[in-house]
C-alpha positions in Angstrom: -28.1 82.5 198.3 -24.5 83.6 198.8 -24.2 85.2 202.2 -20.8 87.0 201.7 -17.1 86.5 201.3 -16.7 84.7 204.6 -19.4 82.3 203.7 -17.8 81.8 200.3 -14.4 81.3 201.7 -15.6 78.6 204.1 -17.5 76.9 201.2 -14.4 76.6 199.1 -12.3 75.4 202.0 -14.7 72.6 202.7 -15.1 71.8 199.0 -11.3 71.5 198.7 -11.1 69.2 201.7 -13.9 67.1 200.4 -12.1 66.5 197.1 -9.1 65.1 199.1 -10.9 63.1 201.6 -12.8 60.3 199.8 -12.4 56.8 201.2 -14.4 53.6 201.6 -15.4 54.5 205.2 -17.7 57.3 204.1 -21.4 56.5 203.9 -24.1 57.6 201.4 -26.2 60.4 202.6 -27.7 63.7 201.6 -28.3 64.3 197.9 -26.7 60.9 197.3 -23.3 62.1 198.4 -21.0 60.3 200.8 -20.5 62.0 204.1 -18.1 62.0 207.0 -19.0 63.0 210.5 -16.7 65.2 212.5 -16.5 66.7 216.0 -15.6 70.3 217.0 -16.8 73.5 215.4 -13.5 75.4 215.1 -14.1 75.9 211.3 -17.6 77.3 211.9 -17.4 80.4 214.2 -20.7 81.8 212.8 -22.6 78.6 213.7 -21.0 78.6 217.2 -22.0 82.2 217.6 -25.6 81.4 216.6 -25.9 78.5 219.0 -24.4 80.6 221.9 -26.4 83.8 221.2 -29.7 81.9 220.7 -29.2 79.9 223.9 -29.2 83.1 226.0 -31.5 85.3 223.9 -35.0 86.1 225.0 -37.2 86.2 221.9 -39.7 88.6 223.2 -41.5 91.7 221.8 -39.6 94.0 224.1 -36.4 93.0 222.4 -37.4 94.1 218.9 -39.0 97.1 217.3 -42.8 97.1 217.6 -43.4 98.1 214.0 -41.1 95.3 212.7 -41.2 92.6 215.3 -42.9 89.3 214.5 -41.7 87.4 217.5 -45.3 87.1 218.9 -46.5 85.6 215.7 -43.6 83.1 215.8 -44.4 82.2 219.4 -48.1 81.7 218.6 -47.2 79.5 215.7 -44.9 77.3 217.9 -47.6 77.1 220.6 -50.3 76.1 218.0 -48.1 73.3 216.6 -47.3 71.6 219.9 -48.5 68.0 219.9 -49.3 68.1 216.2 -47.9 65.6 213.7 -44.4 66.1 212.3 -45.6 66.6 208.8 -48.0 69.4 209.8 -45.2 71.0 212.0 -42.7 70.9 209.2 -45.0 72.4 206.5 -46.2 75.2 208.9 -42.6 76.1 209.9 -41.4 76.1 206.4 -44.3 78.2 205.1 -44.0 80.7 208.0 -40.2 81.3 207.5 -40.5 81.6 203.8 -42.9 84.6 204.1 -40.0 86.8 205.3 -38.1 89.0 202.9 -34.7 88.1 201.6 -32.2 90.7 202.6 -28.4 90.7 202.2 -26.2 90.7 205.3 -24.6 93.9 204.0 -27.9 95.7 204.0 -29.0 94.4 207.4 -25.8 94.4 209.4 -23.2 96.3 207.3 -21.0 93.2 206.9 -20.6 90.6 204.1 -21.5 87.6 206.2 -23.6 87.3 209.4 -25.6 84.4 210.6 -28.7 85.7 212.4 -30.5 84.2 215.4 -34.3 83.8 215.1 -35.2 87.1 216.8 -33.0 89.0 214.4 -34.5 87.2 211.4 -38.0 87.9 212.7 -37.2 91.6 212.8 -35.1 92.2 209.7 -35.5 89.2 207.4 -32.3 87.6 206.2 -30.5 85.5 203.6 -30.4 81.8 202.9 -28.7 80.4 206.0 -31.0 82.6 208.2 -34.0 80.9 206.8 -32.4 77.5 207.5 -31.5 78.6 211.1 -35.0 79.8 212.1 -36.5 76.6 210.7 -33.9 74.5 212.6 -34.7 76.2 216.0 -38.4 76.2 215.3 -38.4 72.5 214.9 -36.1 72.0 217.9 -38.6 74.0 220.0 -41.3 71.6 218.8 -39.3 68.6 220.1 -37.6 67.4 216.9 -34.2 66.0 218.0 -31.0 67.6 216.8 -29.7 64.4 215.4 -32.2 64.4 212.6 -31.7 68.0 211.7 -28.9 69.8 209.8 -28.2 73.2 208.3 -26.6 72.3 205.0 -24.4 74.4 202.8 -24.7 73.4 199.1 -23.5 74.6 195.7 -26.5 75.6 193.6 -25.5 74.4 190.2 -28.3 76.4 188.5 -27.3 79.8 189.9 -23.6 78.8 190.4 -23.5 80.1 193.9 -23.3 78.7 197.5 -26.7 78.3 199.2 -28.0 76.9 202.5 -31.0 74.8 203.4 -32.4 72.8 206.3 -32.4 69.0 206.0 -34.6 66.7 208.1 -34.1 62.9 208.2 -37.5 61.1 208.4 -37.6 57.3 208.3 -35.9 56.3 205.1 -35.8 59.7 203.5 -34.3 63.2 204.0 -36.5 66.2 203.3 -35.4 69.6 202.4 -36.8 72.9 203.7 -35.6 75.7 201.3 -36.4 79.3 200.8 -35.9 78.9 197.1 -38.3 75.9 196.7 -41.9 76.5 197.9 -42.7 72.9 198.8 -41.0 70.6 201.3 -39.4 67.9 199.1 -37.3 64.8 199.3 -33.6 65.3 198.7 -33.9 62.8 195.9 -36.0 65.2 193.9 -33.5 68.1 194.1 -30.8 67.6 191.4 -29.2 71.0 191.3 -27.7 71.1 194.9 -24.3 69.6 195.6 -23.8 69.4 199.4 -20.5 70.6 200.8 -20.9 70.6 204.6 -23.7 70.4 207.2 -24.0 71.2 210.9 -26.2 70.6 213.9 -25.7 71.1 217.6 -23.7 67.9 218.0 -21.5 67.4 214.9 -20.6 68.6 211.4 -20.4 66.6 208.2 -18.2 66.9 205.2 -20.0 65.7 202.0 -18.0 63.9 199.5 -18.5 63.3 195.8 
């Protein structure tokens, strides 16, 4: 769900750019929308911060409160899934992350918008993009390449708010890992999400109606 005013401001900026940017070079993609790939993350300081902080962070029990920390459980899950099939890995990662409680950034960090790294989420829970982020880095640890993964910001037309999910491209489909939908499903089966922008470690995409 909506992560705060900063998240909402970025959402509307990208949405406005998308309405101005349609041309025939854009290709069909997530949720049936056209998409345009871009380089550089100047518009996404929260995502840059997540990538930088996670790269140097040691997700270890000594770095989080004993009575709250579920880092060892996460590490055990990742170890148990090494070498397993992608479907089993995806289902297990999605189910594990979705067990955590939904908490607003204001309640966790005293600010309207904060993108948490996995260790922070494993300690405090989080909101929509935090679920997507830990799923992203869980699958990256399992060897899933960045080029088939994206954290996607969408407009939820049912709730009329911005939301975030993880998308994974598999063969001729894209599957969605979502804290609001229990099952992992094809993007073709989700009619109430309108994609606005998506990011991974390499690029970002604008999604165009």
